[in-house]
LODO-206725 format. One record per atom (N, C-alpha, C): residue number from 1; residue in three letters; x, y, z negated. Coordinates in pm, whole numbers. Atoms other than C-alpha are relative to their C-alpha. Layout:
PT   nr  rest       X       Y       Z
PT  NUM   ala       X       Y       Z
...
//
This chain:
PT   nr  rest       X       Y       Z
PT    1   unk     -15      79     -56
PT    1   unk   -1178    3322    3664
PT    1   unk     -79    -114    -117
PT    2   unk      35     104     132
PT    2   unk   -1240    3160    3284
PT    2   unk    -119      32     -56
PT    3   unk     144     -47      44
PT    3   unk   -1560    3391    3235
PT    3   unk     -78     -82      63
PT    4   unk     125      27     -64
PT    4   unk   -1718    3269    3513
PT    4   unk     -33    -222     -36
PT    5   unk      26     138      51
PT    5   unk   -1615    2885    3386
PT    5   unk     -57     -28    -135
PT    6   unk      98     -37     118
PT    6   unk   -1776    3014    3041
PT    6   unk    -131      -8      37
PT    7   unk     136     -72     -15
PT    7   unk   -2061    3142    3184
PT    7   unk     -89    -174      98
PT    8   unk      83     117     -51
PT    8   unk   -2116    2778    3397
PT    8   unk     -22    -112    -114
PT    9   unk      12     118     136
PT    9   unk   -2068    2549    3056
PT    9   unk    -131      92     -76
PT   10   unk     122     -62     100
PT   10   unk   -2353    2793    2876
PT   10   unk    -114     -65     102
PT   11   unk     114     -23     -93
PT   11   unk   -2578    2765    3203
PT   11   unk     -23    -166     -63
PT   12   unk      33     139       3
PT   12   unk   -2545    2368    3170
PT   12   unk     -50     -69    -139
PT   13   unk      35      32     124
PT   13   unk   -2614    2354    2800
PT   13   unk    -147      81       0
PT   14   unk     166     -26      28
PT   14   unk   -2940    2552    2863
PT   14   unk     -74     -69      50
PT   15   unk     104      16     -31
PT   15   unk   -3031    2344    3130
PT   15   unk     -40    -153     -67
PT   16   unk      53     201      86
PT   16   unk   -3011    2014    2945
PT   16   unk     -76      43    -159
PT   17   unk     137     -39     123
PT   17   unk   -3219    2252    2645
PT   17   unk    -130      32      92
PT   18   unk     113       0     -50
PT   18   unk   -3454    2350    2916
PT   18   unk     -94    -163      61
PT   19   unk      49     144     -83
PT   19   unk   -3463    1980    3052
PT   19   unk     -63      26     159
PT   20   unk      -9     -26    -141
PT   20   unk   -3505    2115    3457
PT   20   unk     140     -90      21
PT   21   unk    -125      76     -56
PT   21   unk   -3257    1950    3659
PT   21   unk     112     109      14
PT   22   unk     -60    -127      42
PT   22   unk   -2977    2208    3718
PT   22   unk     -12      32     107
PT   23   unk      51     -54    -154
PT   23   unk   -3081    2226    4111
PT   23   unk     -93     132     -42
PT   24   unk     150     -45      96
PT   24   unk   -3409    2337    3944
PT   24   unk      77     134     -53
PT   25   unk     -40    -108     114
PT   25   unk   -3239    2600    3688
PT   25   unk      70     113     115
PT   26   unk     -82     -85     -53
PT   26   unk   -2995    2727    3951
PT   26   unk     -76     114     131
PT   27   unk     100     -86     -72
PT   27   unk   -3292    2823    4191
PT   27   unk     -76      76     -33
PT   28   unk     134     -41     133
PT   28   unk   -3513    2948    3888
PT   28   unk      59     114      -1
PT   29   unk     -51     -93      26
PT   29   unk   -3248    3196    3842
PT   29   unk      40     152     105
PT   30   unk      -2     -82    -102
PT   30   unk   -3256    3379    4176
PT   30   unk    -149       5     104
PT   31   unk      91     -33     -91
PT   31   unk   -3567    3298    4355
PT   31   unk    -146      58     -23
PT   32   unk      98     -91       7
PT   32   unk   -3863    3512    4380
PT   32   unk    -122     -97     -23
PT   33   unk     118      32      14
PT   33   unk   -4149    3229    4457
PT   33   unk      35    -159     -38
PT   34   unk      39     129      43
PT   34   unk   -4240    2881    4338
PT   34   unk    -102     -42     117
PT   35   unk      97      12    -130
PT   35   unk   -4438    2700    4630
PT   35   unk    -107    -173     -96
PT   36   unk       9     124      27
PT   36   unk   -4637    2449    4487
PT   36   unk    -160     -53      17
PT   37   unk     111      65     -30
PT   37   unk   -4950    2184    4534
PT   37   unk     -65     -83    -140
PT   38   unk      78     115     155
PT   38   unk   -5196    1953    4285
PT   38   unk     -27    -117     132
PT   39   unk      46     133     -27
PT   39   unk   -5324    1623    4398
PT   39   unk    -144      12      28
PT   40   unk     137      33     -12
PT   40   unk   -5693    1605    4530
PT   40   unk     -50    -143     -63
PT   41   unk      48     151      74
PT   41   unk   -5933    1354    4375
PT   41   unk      47    -101      67
PT   42   unk     -21     153     -80
PT   42   unk   -5836    1093    4673
PT   42   unk     147      38       5
PT   43   unk    -109      73      55
PT   43   unk   -5490    1122    4550
PT   43   unk      93      85     129
PT   44   unk     -70     -69    -128
PT   44   unk   -5394    1341    4904
PT   44   unk      52     105     -69
PT   45   unk     -19    -151      71
PT   45   unk   -5193    1677    4823
PT   45   unk     -45      85      63
PT   46   unk      73     -94     -28
PT   46   unk   -5341    1966    4830
PT   46   unk     111     127     115
PT   47   unk     -85    -139     -68
PT   47   unk   -5183    2278    5060
PT   47   unk      98      67     -97
PT   48   unk       6     -38      62
PT   48   unk   -4904    2388    4954
PT   48   unk      50     144     -16
PT   49   unk      25    -121       7
PT   49   unk   -4917    2764    4840
PT   49   unk     138      95     -89
PT   50   unk     -78     -32     108
PT   50   unk   -4646    3028    4682
PT   50   unk     -69      73     -82
PT   51   unk       4    -109     157
PT   51   unk   -4656    3192    4329
PT   51   unk      89      90      -2
PT   52   unk     -78    -101     124
PT   52   unk   -4512    3470    4178
PT   52   unk       3     -81    -136
PT   53   unk     -25      36     165
PT   53   unk   -4351    3357    3795
PT   53   unk     107      31     -58
PT   54   unk    -156     -32      81
PT   54   unk   -4180    3400    3529
PT   54   unk      53    -126     -56
PT   55   unk     -62     117      25
PT   55   unk   -3959    3176    3386
PT   55   unk     126     100    -143
PT   56   unk     -90     -88     141
PT   56   unk   -3821    3229    2967
PT   56   unk      88    -112     -53
PT   57   unk     -52     131      36
PT   57   unk   -3596    2909    2979
PT   57   unk     -25    -110     -67
PT   58   unk      96      64      95
PT   58   unk   -3805    2729    2818
PT   58   unk    -116     -76     108
PT   59   unk     133      28    -122
PT   59   unk   -4122    2681    3082
PT   59   unk     -58      95     118
PT   60   unk      29     -41    -121
PT   60   unk   -4253    2820    3412
PT   60   unk    -165      30     -34
PT   61   unk     125     -21     -35
PT   61   unk   -4553    3047    3443
PT   61   unk     -39     101      87
PT   62   unk      77      -2     -79
PT   62   unk   -4797    3179    3661
PT   62   unk    -149      41     -24
PT   63   unk     137      -5      24
PT   63   unk   -5134    3310    3676
PT   63   unk     -86     -18     124
PT   64   unk      79      11    -157
PT   64   unk   -5431    3239    3933
PT   64   unk    -134      47     -82
PT   65   unk     145     -46      42
PT   65   unk   -5807    3291    3900
PT   65   unk     -79    -140     -26
PT   66   unk      77      49      74
PT   66   unk   -5997    3079    3661
PT   66   unk     -47    -133     100
PT   67   unk     100      57     -66
PT   67   unk   -6235    2907    3933
PT   67   unk      98     -58     144
PT   68   unk     -57      56    -139
PT   68   unk   -5941    2816    4244
PT   68   unk      29    -144      -7
PT   69   unk      -8     152      15
PT   69   unk   -5881    2507    4350
PT   69   unk     103     -40     -94
PT   70   unk    -123      21     112
PT   70   unk   -5532    2441    4133
PT   70   unk     -39      30    -157
PT   71   unk      52       1     170
PT   71   unk   -5698    2557    3813
PT   71   unk     -69     -92     -54
PT   72   unk      38     117      56
PT   72   unk   -5949    2293    3832
PT   72   unk      63     -86      12
PT   73   unk     -25     116     -13
PT   73   unk   -5760    2057    3944
PT   73   unk     123     -55    -117
PT   74   unk     -66      43     151
PT   74   unk   -5519    2076    3657
PT   74   unk     -77       9     -98
PT   75   unk     116      27      90
PT   75   unk   -5786    2094    3455
PT   75   unk     -79     -98     -73
PT   76   unk      40     148      17
PT   76   unk   -5859    1798    3529
PT   76   unk      62    -134      14
PT   77   unk    -134     125      -2
PT   77   unk   -5500    1591    3494
PT   77   unk      79      -1     137
PT   78   unk     -80      -2    -136
PT   78   unk   -5377    1693    3860
PT   78   unk     158      11     -44
PT   79   unk    -156     -50       2
PT   79   unk   -4970    1668    3859
PT   79   unk       2     154      55
PT   80   unk     -66     -90    -100
PT   80   unk   -4784    1999    3995
PT   80   unk      68     -32      46
PT   81   unk    -116      -3     -59
PT   81   unk   -4566    1960    4256
PT   81   unk      57     109      68
PT   82   unk     -61    -174      -8
PT   82   unk   -4334    2263    4241
PT   82   unk     127     -15      54
PT   83   unk    -136       3     -59
PT   83   unk   -4071    2350    4511
PT   83   unk      81     137     -48
PT   84   unk     -43    -125      65
PT   84   unk   -3851    2615    4366
PT   84   unk      75      95     139
PT   85   unk     -63     -90     -51
PT   85   unk   -3764    2893    4579
PT   85   unk     -64      43     217
PT   86   unk      54     -29    -154
PT   86   unk   -3897    2809    4960
PT   86   unk     -53    -193     -50
PT   87   unk      42      82     -36
PT   87   unk   -4087    2482    5101
PT   87   unk     112     -94     -28
PT   88   unk     -65      86      16
PT   88   unk   -3787    2269    5077
PT   88   unk     118      12    -107
PT   89   unk     -71     -41     154
PT   89   unk   -3639    2405    4783
PT   89   unk     -14     -90    -136
PT   90   unk       5     104      56
PT   90   unk   -3551    2185    4504
PT   90   unk    -137     -51     -52
PT   91   unk     180      14      59
PT   91   unk   -3868    1987    4383
PT   91   unk     -37    -116    -137
PT   92   unk      37     135     139
PT   92   unk   -4031    1815    4044
PT   92   unk     -99      21       8
PT   93   unk     139     -24      63
PT   93   unk   -4324    1717    3920
PT   93   unk     -57       6    -116
PT   94   unk      34      15     135
PT   94   unk   -4481    1788    3616
PT   94   unk    -157      40      -7
PT   95   unk     151     -13     116
PT   95   unk   -4782    1839    3388
PT   95   unk       0     175     -22
PT   96   unk      18    -105      82
PT   96   unk   -4921    2175    3337
PT   96   unk    -137      54     -64
PT   97   unk     158     -52     124
PT   97   unk   -5192    2350    3117
PT   97   unk     -33     113      24
PT   98   unk      51    -133      14
PT   98   unk   -5395    2621    3117
PT   98   unk     -44      17    -119
PT   99   unk     -21     -75     140
PT   99   unk   -5374    2910    2870
PT   99   unk     -85     140       5
PT  100   unk      68    -176       3
PT  100   unk   -5573    3230    2805
PT  100   unk      59      71    -119
PT  101   unk     -61     -89      97
PT  101   unk   -5327    3408    2602
PT  101   unk      44      91      68
PT  102   unk     -71    -174     -92
PT  102   unk   -5334    3777    2683
PT  102   unk      96      36     -60
PT  103   unk    -143     -68      22
PT  103   unk   -5029    3861    2500
PT  103   unk     114    -122      47
PT  104   unk     -53     107     -77
PT  104   unk   -4866    3568    2699
PT  104   unk      13      72     165
PT  105   unk      -4    -117    -117
PT  105   unk   -4985    3790    2994
PT  105   unk      36     127     -35
PT  106   unk    -104    -100       6
PT  106   unk   -4830    4096    2856
PT  106   unk     119     -55      31
PT  107   unk    -147     -18      -5
PT  107   unk   -4497    3991    2801
PT  107   unk      10     -84     195
PT  108   unk      -1      26    -123
PT  108   unk   -4572    3806    3169
PT  108   unk      -3     115     118
PT  109   unk     -11    -104     -80
PT  109   unk   -4636    4112    3330
PT  109   unk     143      79     -43
PT  110   unk    -144     -65      42
PT  110   unk   -4314    4282    3143
PT  110   unk      91     -91     118
PT  111   unk    -108     112     -41
PT  111   unk   -4084    3978    3290
PT  111   unk     -46      45     186
PT  112   unk      65     -29     -60
PT  112   unk   -4327    4060    3628
PT  112   unk     117     109      77
PT  113   unk     -56    -120     -21
PT  113   unk   -4178    4420    3612
PT  113   unk     137     -23      59
PT  114   unk    -143      13       0
PT  114   unk   -3829    4356    3590
PT  114   unk       4     -77     153
PT  115   unk     -56     127     -63
PT  115   unk   -3853    4077    3863
PT  115   unk     -84      98     155
PT  116   unk      62      -7    -109
PT  116   unk   -4112    4208    4161
PT  116   unk       2     153      -8
PT  117   unk       9    -202      16
PT  117   unk   -4065    4596    4243
PT  117   unk    -138      48      22
PT  118   unk     176     -52     -14
PT  118   unk   -4465    4610    4346
PT  118   unk     -73      33    -157
PT  119   unk      50      13     155
PT  119   unk   -4519    4490    3969
PT  119   unk      66     134    -107
PT  120   unk      35    -159     118
PT  120   unk   -4351    4775    3806
PT  120   unk     -26      85      87
PT  121   unk      90     -73       2
PT  121   unk   -4589    4990    3978
PT  121   unk    -103     -20      -7
PT  122   unk     128      62      63
PT  122   unk   -4860    4823    3796
PT  122   unk     -52     -87      95
PT  123   unk     129      31    -108
PT  123   unk   -4997    4616    4094
PT  123   unk      48    -103      12
PT  124   unk     -37     152      -1
PT  124   unk   -5009    4208    4129
PT  124   unk      83     -36    -116
PT  125   unk     -47      93     127
PT  125   unk   -4900    4157    3756
PT  125   unk     -90     -40     -91
PT  126   unk     151      47     125
PT  126   unk   -5048    3955    3469
PT  126   unk     -76     162     -91
PT  127   unk      57     -75      43
PT  127   unk   -5288    4153    3268
PT  127   unk     -30     -85    -133
PT  128   unk     123      22     112
PT  128   unk   -5409    4095    2917
PT  128   unk    -151      17      -8
PT  129   unk     153      13      37
PT  129   unk   -5742    4253    2984
PT  129   unk     -78     -99      89
PT  130   unk     123      78    -127
PT  130   unk   -5817    4030    3317
PT  130   unk      22    -156     -99
PT  131   unk      14     166     124
PT  131   unk   -5745    3685    3035
PT  131   unk    -110      48     -67
PT  132   unk      88     -33     131
PT  132   unk   -5933    3849    2744
PT  132   unk    -141     -18     117
PT  133   unk     113     -45     -54
PT  133   unk   -6203    3897    3037
PT  133   unk     -21    -139     103
PT  134   unk      34     108    -104
PT  134   unk   -6204    3551    3214
PT  134   unk      23      -2     131
PT  135   unk     -23     -13    -123
PT  135   unk   -6083    3683    3523
PT  135   unk     101     -87      79
PT  136   unk    -101      55     -17
PT  136   unk   -5753    3527    3510
PT  136   unk      69     -94    -112
PT  137   unk     -54      96      90
PT  137   unk   -5575    3228    3386
PT  137   unk     137     -34      12
PT  138   unk    -121      56      15
PT  138   unk   -5222    3093    3276
PT  138   unk      -8     -86      40
PT  139   unk    -109     159      -6
PT  139   unk   -5045    2781    3439
PT  139   unk     115       4    -118
PT  140   unk    -143     -26      72
PT  140   unk   -4769    2722    3204
PT  140   unk      58    -137      36
PT  141   unk     -83     116     -28
PT  141   unk   -4517    2463    3373
PT  141   unk      90     -65    -131
PT  142   unk    -134      83      67
PT  142   unk   -4288    2251    3140
PT  142   unk     120    -100      81
PT  143   unk    -116     101     -70
PT  143   unk   -3988    2036    3255
PT  143   unk     -75     -86     -29
PT  144   unk      11     116     -38
PT  144   unk   -4048    1714    3379
PT  144   unk      12    -123    -137
PT  145   unk     -98     167     143
PT  145   unk   -4028    1395    3093
PT  145   unk       2     -78      63
//
């Protein structure tokens, strides 16, 4: 039991360092999906869509097509609305940034392979060559300010 208490303290410290609320961090540890939405130009919320993601303890990342509605809206400054695990899971709103970093894509691919069985087979995982070719863009979400 003492080990569990120590783990809880370490987790609480990580939470404070990561900047995400405790309920979000707990959900990130076990969830396979983020459910995300953006704000349209008229201020209305877009449809909520599930995405696979990786989390390194400091930021969340996922990939999308550069021409997708979400990428275009993020590029124009739309906040990202995020639910963890389900559409009724822990929620937060944050700014996201678009990255074209092949090295990050390779690290994400490795993380996806550990997390998603089909990515381990080589499918549906971020790839450096797709980022270099401009076919994929990385979305990075940092903790809400």
